VEXDREN-2710 file (C-alpha; in Angstrom, 1 decimal):
% VEXDREN-2710
k/r/px/py/pz
1/MET/88.8/49.5/-3.3
2/ARG/86.3/49.2/-0.4
3/ARG/87.6/49.4/3.1
4/VAL/86.3/46.7/5.5
5/VAL/86.9/46.4/9.2
6/LEU/86.5/42.8/10.4
7/ILE/85.7/42.6/14.1
8/THR/86.5/39.1/15.6
9/ASN/85.6/37.7/18.9
10/PRO/88.2/35.0/19.9
11/TYR/85.9/33.8/22.6
12/ALA/82.8/33.2/20.4
13/ALA/81.5/29.6/20.3
14/ARG/82.6/28.9/16.7
15/ASN/85.5/31.3/16.3
16/LYS/88.5/29.7/14.6
17/PRO/91.6/31.4/13.4
18/ASN/91.5/29.6/10.0
19/VAL/88.0/31.1/9.5
20/VAL/89.4/34.6/9.9
21/ARG/92.0/33.8/7.3
22/THR/89.4/32.4/4.9
23/VAL/87.1/35.4/5.3
24/THR/89.9/37.8/4.9
25/SER/91.2/36.1/1.7
26/GLU/87.7/35.9/0.2
27/LEU/87.1/39.6/0.8
28/GLU/90.5/40.5/-0.6
29/ARG/89.6/38.6/-3.7
30/GLU/86.5/40.7/-4.0
31/ALA/88.6/43.9/-4.1
32/CYS/88.2/44.8/-0.4
33/GLN/91.0/46.2/1.8
34/VAL/90.5/44.3/5.1
35/GLU/91.6/45.3/8.6
36/VAL/91.1/42.6/11.2
37/VAL/90.5/43.9/14.8
38/PRO/90.0/41.3/17.6
39/THR/88.1/42.1/20.7
40/SER/89.6/41.4/24.1
41/GLY/86.8/42.2/26.5
42/PRO/83.2/43.6/26.9
43/GLY/82.6/46.8/25.1
44/ASP/85.4/46.4/22.7
45/ALA/83.2/45.8/19.7
46/THR/81.3/49.0/20.3
47/ARG/84.5/51.0/20.5
48/ILE/86.0/49.4/17.4
49/ALA/82.8/49.8/15.3
50/ARG/82.3/53.4/16.3
51/ALA/86.0/54.2/15.4
52/ALA/85.6/52.5/12.1
53/VAL/82.4/54.5/11.3
54/ASP/84.1/57.7/12.3
55/ASP/87.1/56.7/10.1
56/GLY/84.8/56.4/7.0
57/VAL/85.1/52.7/6.3
58/ASP/82.7/51.2/3.8
59/ILE/81.6/48.1/5.7
60/VAL/81.9/47.0/9.4
61/THR/81.8/43.2/9.5
62/VAL/81.6/41.0/12.6
63/TYR/82.7/37.4/12.9
64/GLY/81.2/36.2/16.1
65/GLY/77.8/35.6/17.8
66/ASP/74.8/37.7/18.4
67/GLY/76.4/39.3/21.5
68/THR/79.4/40.6/19.7
69/ILE/77.2/41.7/16.7
70/MET/74.9/43.8/19.0
71/GLN/77.9/45.4/20.8
72/ALA/79.1/46.5/17.4
73/VAL/75.6/47.8/16.5
74/LYS/75.7/50.0/19.6
75/GLY/78.6/51.8/17.9
76/MET/76.8/52.1/14.5
77/ILE/73.2/52.8/15.4
78/GLY/71.7/55.5/13.2
79/GLN/74.7/55.5/10.8
80/ARG/74.4/54.4/7.3
81/VAL/77.6/52.3/7.3
82/PRO/76.3/48.8/6.6
83/LEU/77.0/45.8/8.9
84/GLY/78.3/42.5/7.4
85/ILE/77.9/39.3/9.4
86/ILE/80.0/36.1/9.4
87/PRO/78.1/33.8/11.8
88/GLY/80.4/32.6/14.6
89/GLY/78.3/32.1/17.7
90/THR/76.0/29.6/19.3
91/GLY/72.6/30.6/18.1
92/ASN/73.4/33.1/15.3
93/LEU/69.8/34.3/15.5
94/LEU/70.1/37.5/13.5
95/ALA/72.0/35.7/10.7
96/GLY/69.3/33.1/10.6
97/ASN/66.5/35.7/10.3
98/LEU/68.5/37.3/7.5
99/LYS/69.0/34.0/5.8
100/LEU/72.8/34.3/5.8
101/SER/74.9/31.2/5.1
102/ARG/76.8/29.6/8.0
103/SER/79.6/28.9/5.6
104/PRO/82.3/31.5/6.2
105/LYS/83.3/31.7/2.6
106/LYS/79.7/32.2/1.4
107/ALA/79.0/34.7/4.1
108/ALA/82.1/36.6/3.1
109/ARG/80.9/36.6/-0.5
110/THR/77.6/38.1/0.7
111/VAL/79.5/40.9/2.5
112/ALA/81.2/41.7/-0.8
113/ARG/78.4/41.1/-3.3
114/GLY/75.2/41.5/-1.3
115/VAL/72.8/44.4/-1.0
116/LYS/71.8/46.6/1.9
117/ARG/68.6/46.0/3.8
118/THR/67.5/48.6/6.3
119/ILE/66.0/47.0/9.5
120/ASP/64.6/48.1/12.8
121/VAL/66.6/47.7/16.1
122/GLY/65.3/47.3/19.6
123/ARG/66.7/49.4/22.5
124/ALA/66.4/48.1/26.0
125/GLU/66.9/50.1/29.2
126/THR/68.0/47.5/31.7
127/SER/69.6/47.3/35.2
128/GLU/72.9/47.2/33.3
129/GLY/72.2/50.3/31.2
130/ALA/71.2/50.8/27.6
131/ARG/71.5/47.7/25.3
132/PHE/70.4/47.0/21.8
133/PHE/68.8/43.8/20.3
134/ALA/67.9/42.8/16.8
135/VAL/65.9/39.6/17.3
136/ALA/64.3/39.6/20.8
137/CYS/64.7/40.4/24.4
138/GLY/62.7/38.9/27.2
139/ALA/62.4/38.0/30.9
140/GLY/61.8/34.7/32.6
141/TYR/62.6/31.2/31.8
142/ASP/64.5/31.8/28.5
143/ALA/66.8/34.3/30.2
144/GLU/67.3/31.9/33.1
145/ILE/68.4/29.2/30.7
146/MET/70.8/31.4/28.8
147/ALA/72.4/32.8/32.0
148/ALA/72.9/29.3/33.5
149/THR/74.6/27.9/30.4
150/SER/78.3/28.2/30.5
151/GLY/80.5/29.5/27.7
152/GLN/82.5/26.3/27.8
153/ALA/79.3/24.3/27.2
154/LYS/78.2/26.5/24.4
155/ARG/81.6/26.2/22.7
156/ARG/81.5/22.4/23.0
157/TRP/77.8/21.6/22.3
158/GLY/76.4/24.7/20.5
159/MET/72.6/24.9/20.8
160/GLY/72.6/21.5/22.4
161/ALA/74.0/23.1/25.6
162/TYR/70.8/25.1/25.9
163/MET/68.6/22.1/25.2
164/ALA/70.4/20.1/27.9
165/ARG/69.6/22.8/30.4
166/VAL/66.0/22.9/29.4
167/VAL/65.6/19.1/29.8
168/THR/66.9/19.3/33.4
169/THR/64.7/22.3/34.5
170/VAL/61.5/22.3/32.5
171/ARG/59.6/20.0/34.9
172/ALA/59.9/22.7/37.6
173/LEU/58.3/25.4/35.4
174/SER/55.7/27.6/37.2
175/PRO/54.3/31.0/36.2
176/THR/55.2/34.3/37.9
177/PRO/53.1/37.5/38.1
178/PHE/54.2/40.0/35.4
179/ALA/53.1/43.6/34.9
180/ILE/53.4/44.6/31.3
181/THR/52.7/48.0/29.7
182/VAL/52.5/48.1/25.9
183/ASP/52.5/51.8/24.9
184/ASP/49.7/52.9/27.2
185/GLU/47.9/49.5/27.7
186/PRO/48.6/47.9/31.1
187/ILE/48.4/44.0/31.3
188/GLN/48.6/41.9/34.4
189/LEU/49.2/38.2/33.9
190/ASP/51.1/35.1/35.1
191/ALA/53.8/33.9/32.7
192/VAL/56.9/31.8/32.6
193/MET/58.5/34.1/30.0
194/VAL/57.7/37.3/28.2
195/LEU/59.3/37.9/24.8
196/VAL/59.7/41.3/23.1
197/ALA/60.5/40.4/19.5
198/ASN/61.7/42.3/16.5
199/CYS/62.1/39.2/14.3
200/GLN/59.9/36.4/13.1
201/HIS/62.2/33.6/14.0
202/ILE/63.3/33.3/17.6
203/MET/65.0/30.0/16.9
204/PRO/65.6/30.0/13.2
205/PRO/64.4/28.1/11.3
206/PHE/62.5/26.0/13.8
207/LEU/60.4/28.4/15.9
208/SER/58.5/31.3/14.3
209/LEU/56.2/33.9/15.8
210/GLY/54.4/34.2/12.5
211/PRO/54.8/36.0/9.2
212/SER/53.4/39.3/10.5
213/VAL/56.5/39.8/12.7
214/THR/59.2/41.4/10.5
215/LEU/62.5/43.2/10.9
216/ASP/61.2/46.4/9.3
217/ASP/57.6/46.9/10.4
218/GLY/58.4/49.7/13.0
219/VAL/56.9/47.9/16.0
220/LEU/57.8/45.4/18.7
221/ASP/55.8/42.2/19.2
222/VAL/55.1/41.1/22.7
223/VAL/54.5/37.4/23.4
224/ALA/53.8/36.2/26.9
225/LEU/53.8/32.4/27.5
226/SER/52.3/30.6/30.5
227/ALA/52.9/26.9/31.4
228/ASP/53.0/24.8/34.5
229/GLY/55.3/21.8/34.1
230/LEU/56.6/19.7/31.2
231/LEU/53.3/18.8/29.5
232/GLN/51.9/22.3/29.4
233/ALA/55.2/23.7/28.2
234/ALA/55.3/21.2/25.3
235/TRP/51.7/22.2/24.4
236/VAL/52.4/25.9/24.5
237/VAL/55.5/25.5/22.3
238/TRP/53.4/23.5/19.8
239/GLN/50.7/26.3/19.8
240/LEU/53.4/28.9/19.3
241/ALA/55.0/27.0/16.4
242/TRP/51.7/26.7/14.6
243/HIS/50.9/30.4/15.2
244/HIS/47.8/29.9/17.3
245/PRO/46.1/33.2/18.3
246/ASP/45.7/34.4/21.9
247/GLY/44.5/31.8/24.4
248/PRO/44.8/30.8/28.0
249/HIS/48.6/30.2/27.6
250/ILE/49.7/32.7/24.9
251/VAL/49.0/36.5/25.0
252/ARG/50.2/38.7/22.1
253/ARG/50.4/42.5/21.8
254/ARG/52.2/45.0/19.5
255/GLY/53.6/48.4/20.3
256/HIS/56.4/50.9/20.1
257/THR/57.4/50.9/23.8
258/VAL/57.1/48.0/26.3
259/ARG/57.7/48.1/30.0
260/ILE/58.1/44.7/31.9
261/GLU/58.0/44.5/35.7
262/CYS/58.0/41.4/37.9
263/GLU/58.0/40.5/41.5
264/PRO/60.3/38.7/42.3
265/ALA/62.7/40.1/39.7
266/GLN/63.4/37.9/36.8
267/PRO/66.6/37.6/34.6
268/VAL/66.6/39.4/31.3
269/GLN/68.2/38.3/28.0
270/LEU/68.9/40.3/24.8
271/ASP/69.5/38.2/21.7
272/GLY/70.5/35.3/23.9
273/GLU/72.9/37.3/26.1
274/PRO/72.3/37.9/29.8
275/GLY/71.0/41.5/30.4
276/GLY/70.5/42.0/34.1
277/THR/67.1/41.7/35.8
278/THR/63.6/43.2/35.5
279/PRO/62.3/45.8/35.4
280/PHE/63.3/46.9/31.9
281/THR/61.8/49.1/29.1
282/ALA/62.2/48.2/25.4
283/SER/61.6/50.6/22.5
284/ILE/61.9/50.4/18.8
285/VAL/64.5/52.3/16.7
286/PRO/62.9/52.3/13.3
287/ARG/65.3/51.8/10.4
288/GLY/68.1/52.0/12.8
289/LEU/70.6/49.8/11.0
290/ASP/71.7/48.8/7.5
291/VAL/72.8/45.2/7.1
292/ILE/74.2/43.3/4.1
293/VAL/72.1/40.4/2.8
294/PRO/72.1/38.1/-0.3
295/LYS/70.6/39.9/-3.3
296/SER/67.7/37.5/-3.3
297/HIS/66.7/38.5/0.2
298/GLY/67.4/42.2/0.4
299/THR/66.3/45.6/-0.9
300/ALA/69.0/47.8/-2.3
301/SER/69.1/51.2/-0.7
END
Protein backbone atom coordinates (compact mmCIF):
# COMPACT_ATOMS: atom_id res chain seq x y z
CA MET A 1 0.00 0.00 0.00
CA ARG A 2 1.44 3.37 -1.05
CA ARG A 3 1.69 6.12 1.54
CA VAL A 4 0.39 9.53 0.46
CA VAL A 5 0.62 12.77 2.41
CA LEU A 6 -2.10 15.17 1.27
CA ILE A 7 -1.21 18.79 2.06
CA THR A 8 -4.25 21.09 2.05
CA ASN A 9 -4.45 24.87 2.21
CA PRO A 10 -7.76 25.88 3.83
CA TYR A 11 -7.28 29.44 2.54
CA ALA A 12 -6.82 28.58 -1.16
CA ALA A 13 -9.37 30.05 -3.55
CA ARG A 14 -11.20 26.81 -4.35
CA ASN A 15 -10.47 24.81 -1.20
CA LYS A 16 -13.54 23.00 0.12
CA PRO A 17 -13.74 20.36 2.87
CA ASN A 18 -15.90 18.06 0.74
CA VAL A 19 -13.14 18.04 -1.90
CA VAL A 20 -10.63 16.80 0.68
CA ARG A 21 -13.04 13.98 1.56
CA THR A 22 -13.55 13.13 -2.13
CA VAL A 23 -9.82 13.06 -2.86
CA THR A 24 -9.07 11.00 0.24
CA SER A 25 -11.79 8.45 -0.59
CA GLU A 26 -10.63 8.16 -4.20
CA LEU A 27 -7.01 7.60 -3.18
CA GLU A 28 -8.03 5.01 -0.60
CA ARG A 29 -9.99 3.16 -3.29
CA GLU A 30 -6.74 3.04 -5.26
CA ALA A 31 -4.96 1.27 -2.40
CA CYS A 32 -3.29 4.37 -0.94
CA GLN A 33 -2.87 5.11 2.75
CA VAL A 34 -3.63 8.84 3.07
CA GLU A 35 -2.57 11.29 5.76
CA VAL A 36 -4.22 14.72 5.45
CA VAL A 37 -2.14 17.58 6.83
CA PRO A 38 -3.57 21.14 6.60
CA THR A 39 -1.39 24.23 6.54
CA SER A 40 -1.99 27.06 8.99
CA GLY A 41 0.46 29.69 7.80
CA PRO A 42 3.32 30.61 5.45
CA GLY A 43 6.06 28.01 5.25
CA ASP A 44 3.96 25.17 6.62
CA ALA A 45 3.77 23.36 3.28
CA THR A 46 7.59 23.38 3.05
CA ARG A 47 7.95 21.90 6.51
CA ILE A 48 5.24 19.27 5.94
CA ALA A 49 6.64 18.20 2.56
CA ARG A 50 10.21 17.97 3.88
CA ALA A 51 9.08 15.87 6.84
CA ALA A 52 7.08 13.59 4.54
CA VAL A 53 10.08 13.05 2.26
CA ASP A 54 12.32 12.32 5.24
CA ASP A 55 9.69 9.86 6.50
CA GLY A 56 9.83 7.90 3.25
CA VAL A 57 6.34 8.50 1.88
CA ASP A 58 5.63 7.41 -1.67
CA ILE A 59 3.81 10.55 -2.89
CA VAL A 60 3.43 14.11 -1.60
CA THR A 61 0.17 15.55 -2.91
CA VAL A 62 -0.99 19.16 -2.64
CA TYR A 63 -4.59 20.35 -2.77
CA GLY A 64 -4.25 24.10 -3.23
CA GLY A 65 -2.98 26.79 -5.56
CA ASP A 66 0.39 27.45 -7.15
CA GLY A 67 1.64 29.24 -4.05
CA THR A 68 1.06 26.24 -1.78
CA ILE A 69 2.45 23.88 -4.42
CA MET A 70 5.71 25.81 -4.69
CA GLN A 71 6.05 26.01 -0.91
CA ALA A 72 5.83 22.22 -0.86
CA VAL A 73 8.34 21.96 -3.72
CA LYS A 74 10.84 23.91 -1.63
CA GLY A 75 10.81 20.98 0.79
CA MET A 76 11.13 18.39 -2.01
CA ILE A 77 13.56 19.89 -4.50
CA GLY A 78 16.17 17.47 -5.74
CA GLN A 79 14.43 14.49 -4.12
CA ARG A 80 12.80 11.76 -6.17
CA VAL A 81 9.56 11.58 -4.19
CA PRO A 82 6.95 12.63 -6.77
CA LEU A 83 4.50 15.50 -6.39
CA GLY A 84 0.79 14.96 -7.00
CA ILE A 85 -1.47 17.95 -7.63
CA ILE A 86 -5.17 18.50 -6.91
CA PRO A 87 -5.88 21.97 -8.41
CA GLY A 88 -7.43 24.23 -5.79
CA GLY A 89 -6.21 27.77 -6.46
CA THR A 90 -7.08 30.75 -8.63
CA GLY A 91 -4.86 30.26 -11.65
CA ASN A 92 -3.67 26.64 -11.27
CA LEU A 93 -0.91 27.47 -13.74
CA LEU A 94 1.31 24.43 -13.19
CA ALA A 95 -1.69 22.08 -13.31
CA GLY A 96 -2.74 23.68 -16.59
CA ASN A 97 0.70 23.21 -18.14
CA LEU A 98 0.71 19.58 -17.02
CA LYS A 99 -2.80 19.09 -18.47
CA LEU A 100 -4.24 17.96 -15.13
CA SER A 101 -7.98 17.77 -14.69
CA ARG A 102 -9.65 20.41 -12.53
CA SER A 103 -12.03 17.69 -11.32
CA PRO A 104 -10.83 16.60 -7.84
CA LYS A 105 -11.89 13.00 -8.45
CA LYS A 106 -10.08 12.79 -11.80
CA ALA A 107 -7.02 14.55 -10.41
CA ALA A 108 -6.92 12.06 -7.52
CA ARG A 109 -7.07 9.18 -9.99
CA THR A 110 -4.11 10.70 -11.82
CA VAL A 111 -2.16 10.79 -8.56
CA ALA A 112 -2.90 7.09 -8.07
CA ARG A 113 -2.65 5.85 -11.66
CA GLY A 114 -0.43 8.37 -13.45
CA VAL A 115 3.24 8.29 -14.34
CA LYS A 116 6.19 10.40 -13.25
CA ARG A 117 7.48 13.23 -15.38
CA THR A 118 10.72 14.94 -14.44
CA ILE A 119 10.67 18.71 -14.92
CA ASP A 120 12.91 21.71 -14.39
CA VAL A 121 12.26 24.19 -11.60
CA GLY A 122 13.24 27.83 -11.37
CA ARG A 123 14.96 29.29 -8.32
CA ALA A 124 14.73 33.01 -7.57
CA GLU A 125 16.83 34.99 -5.11
CA THR A 126 14.55 37.87 -4.17
CA SER A 127 14.32 40.54 -1.49
CA GLU A 128 12.34 37.95 0.50
CA GLY A 129 14.97 35.22 0.19
CA ALA A 130 15.17 32.09 -1.97
CA ARG A 131 11.92 31.05 -3.66
CA PHE A 132 11.06 28.48 -6.33
CA PHE A 133 8.78 28.69 -9.35
CA ALA A 134 7.60 26.16 -11.91
CA VAL A 135 5.76 28.34 -14.44
CA ALA A 136 7.22 31.85 -14.43
CA CYS A 137 8.45 34.69 -12.32
CA GLY A 138 8.61 38.29 -13.36
CA ALA A 139 8.67 41.95 -12.51
CA GLY A 140 6.44 44.85 -13.45
CA TYR A 141 2.78 45.11 -14.36
CA ASP A 142 1.83 41.45 -13.89
CA ALA A 143 3.31 41.40 -10.38
CA GLU A 144 1.61 44.69 -9.59
CA ILE A 145 -1.79 43.24 -10.57
CA MET A 146 -1.26 40.08 -8.54
CA ALA A 147 -0.13 41.99 -5.45
CA ALA A 148 -3.11 44.37 -5.66
CA THR A 149 -5.74 41.62 -5.96
CA SER A 150 -7.11 40.57 -2.58
CA GLY A 151 -7.48 36.99 -1.44
CA GLN A 152 -11.19 37.61 -0.87
CA ALA A 153 -11.63 38.75 -4.48
CA LYS A 154 -9.75 35.70 -5.78
CA ARG A 155 -11.89 33.34 -3.71
CA ARG A 156 -15.06 34.98 -4.99
CA TRP A 157 -14.23 35.67 -8.63
CA GLY A 158 -11.24 33.44 -9.48
CA MET A 159 -9.29 34.67 -12.52
CA GLY A 160 -11.99 37.31 -13.01
CA ALA A 161 -10.55 39.17 -10.03
CA TYR A 162 -7.28 39.69 -11.92
CA MET A 163 -9.08 40.74 -15.09
CA ALA A 164 -11.12 43.33 -13.20
CA ARG A 165 -7.91 44.85 -11.87
CA VAL A 166 -6.40 44.91 -15.37
CA VAL A 167 -9.44 46.73 -16.78
CA THR A 168 -9.14 49.50 -14.21
CA THR A 169 -5.37 50.03 -14.59
CA VAL A 170 -4.27 49.16 -18.14
CA ARG A 171 -4.90 52.65 -19.53
CA ALA A 172 -2.16 54.02 -17.27
CA LEU A 173 0.49 51.60 -18.54
CA SER A 174 3.89 53.12 -19.27
CA PRO A 175 7.32 51.49 -19.69
CA THR A 176 10.05 51.53 -17.04
CA PRO A 177 13.82 51.20 -17.65
CA PHE A 178 15.07 47.65 -16.95
CA ALA A 179 18.60 46.28 -16.81
CA ILE A 180 18.56 42.57 -17.63
CA THR A 181 21.49 40.15 -17.75
CA VAL A 182 20.90 36.76 -19.37
CA ASP A 183 23.93 34.60 -18.59
CA ASP A 184 26.66 37.08 -19.56
CA GLU A 185 24.62 39.22 -21.99
CA PRO A 186 23.51 42.63 -20.65
CA ILE A 187 20.32 44.18 -22.05
CA GLN A 188 19.01 47.68 -21.40
CA LEU A 189 15.40 48.31 -22.38
CA ASP A 190 12.13 49.95 -21.40
CA ALA A 191 9.33 47.51 -20.54
CA VAL A 192 6.07 47.26 -18.64
CA MET A 193 6.89 43.72 -17.54
CA VAL A 194 9.65 41.14 -17.82
CA LEU A 195 8.79 37.43 -17.60
CA VAL A 196 11.24 34.64 -16.80
CA ALA A 197 9.40 31.51 -17.92
CA ASN A 198 9.90 27.80 -17.38
CA CYS A 199 6.58 26.79 -19.02
CA GLN A 200 4.93 27.31 -22.39
CA HIS A 201 1.57 28.51 -21.08
CA ILE A 202 1.56 31.52 -18.79
CA MET A 203 -2.24 31.60 -18.77
CA PRO A 204 -3.26 28.06 -19.73
CA PRO A 205 -4.75 27.35 -22.17
CA PHE A 206 -5.20 30.88 -23.53
CA LEU A 207 -1.77 32.54 -23.63
CA SER A 208 1.30 30.63 -24.82
CA LEU A 209 4.93 31.67 -25.24
CA GLY A 210 5.38 29.15 -28.04
CA PRO A 211 6.11 25.43 -28.38
CA SER A 212 9.87 25.88 -27.93
CA VAL A 213 9.31 26.75 -24.25
CA THR A 214 9.08 23.49 -22.32
CA LEU A 215 9.24 22.29 -18.73
CA ASP A 216 12.27 20.11 -19.31
CA ASP A 217 14.55 21.97 -21.75
CA GLY A 218 17.11 23.02 -19.10
CA VAL A 219 16.83 26.77 -19.77
CA LEU A 220 14.73 29.79 -18.79
CA ASP A 221 12.97 31.92 -21.39
CA VAL A 222 13.01 35.69 -20.88
CA VAL A 223 10.24 37.76 -22.47
CA ALA A 224 10.19 41.55 -22.04
CA LEU A 225 7.03 43.38 -23.10
CA SER A 226 6.68 47.08 -23.79
CA ALA A 227 3.43 49.02 -24.20
CA ASP A 228 2.13 52.51 -23.60
CA GLY A 229 -1.58 52.52 -22.84
CA LEU A 230 -4.52 50.28 -23.71
CA LEU A 231 -4.19 50.00 -27.49
CA GLN A 232 -0.50 49.10 -27.48
CA ALA A 233 -1.09 46.62 -24.65
CA ALA A 234 -3.80 44.85 -26.66
CA TRP A 235 -1.53 44.75 -29.72
CA VAL A 236 1.39 43.31 -27.73
CA VAL A 237 -0.79 40.59 -26.17
CA TRP A 238 -2.05 39.67 -29.65
CA GLN A 239 1.55 39.45 -30.95
CA LEU A 240 2.55 37.32 -27.97
CA ALA A 241 -0.42 34.98 -28.42
CA TRP A 242 0.51 34.44 -32.07
CA HIS A 243 4.19 33.84 -31.24
CA HIS A 244 5.57 36.80 -33.16
CA PRO A 245 9.37 37.06 -33.08
CA ASP A 246 11.31 39.92 -31.50
CA GLY A 247 10.12 43.36 -32.46
CA PRO A 248 9.78 46.87 -31.04
CA HIS A 249 7.47 45.66 -28.24
CA ILE A 250 8.68 42.10 -27.55
CA VAL A 251 12.24 41.01 -26.72
CA ARG A 252 13.09 37.34 -26.12
CA ARG A 253 16.21 35.66 -24.77
CA ARG A 254 17.12 32.22 -23.34
CA GLY A 255 19.63 31.34 -20.66
CA HIS A 256 20.45 29.57 -17.43
CA THR A 257 20.75 32.59 -15.13
CA VAL A 258 18.79 35.84 -15.35
CA ARG A 259 19.37 39.03 -13.35
CA ILE A 260 16.68 41.73 -13.41
CA GLU A 261 17.19 45.23 -12.04
CA CYS A 262 14.98 48.27 -12.30
CA GLU A 263 14.87 51.85 -11.06
CA PRO A 264 12.50 52.55 -9.43
CA ALA A 265 12.13 49.07 -7.95
CA GLN A 266 9.26 47.00 -9.35
CA PRO A 267 7.15 44.31 -7.66
CA VAL A 268 8.05 40.67 -8.32
CA GLN A 269 5.76 37.65 -8.71
CA LEU A 270 6.51 33.93 -8.69
CA ASP A 271 3.83 31.67 -10.16
CA GLY A 272 1.26 34.35 -9.41
CA GLU A 273 2.32 34.96 -5.81
CA PRO A 274 3.91 38.23 -4.60
CA GLY A 275 7.68 37.87 -4.19
CA GLY A 276 9.09 41.18 -2.98
CA THR A 277 10.69 43.72 -5.30
CA THR A 278 13.54 44.00 -7.79
CA PRO A 279 16.39 43.32 -8.07
CA PHE A 280 16.25 39.53 -8.26
CA THR A 281 18.21 36.69 -9.85
CA ALA A 282 16.58 33.59 -11.37
CA SER A 283 18.35 30.36 -12.23
CA ILE A 284 17.31 26.96 -13.53
CA VAL A 285 17.35 23.75 -11.49
CA PRO A 286 17.46 21.11 -14.25
CA ARG A 287 15.33 18.01 -13.58
CA GLY A 288 14.69 19.27 -10.08
CA LEU A 289 11.26 17.74 -9.52
CA ASP A 290 9.22 14.65 -10.34
CA VAL A 291 5.49 15.28 -10.88
CA ILE A 292 2.68 12.83 -11.51
CA VAL A 293 0.81 13.35 -14.78
CA PRO A 294 -1.73 11.37 -16.82
CA LYS A 295 -0.19 8.45 -18.70
CA SER A 296 -0.96 10.09 -22.03
CA HIS A 297 1.11 13.19 -21.09
CA GLY A 298 4.05 11.82 -19.16
CA THR A 299 7.22 9.82 -19.44
CA ALA A 300 7.66 7.06 -16.95
CA SER A 301 10.89 7.18 -14.97
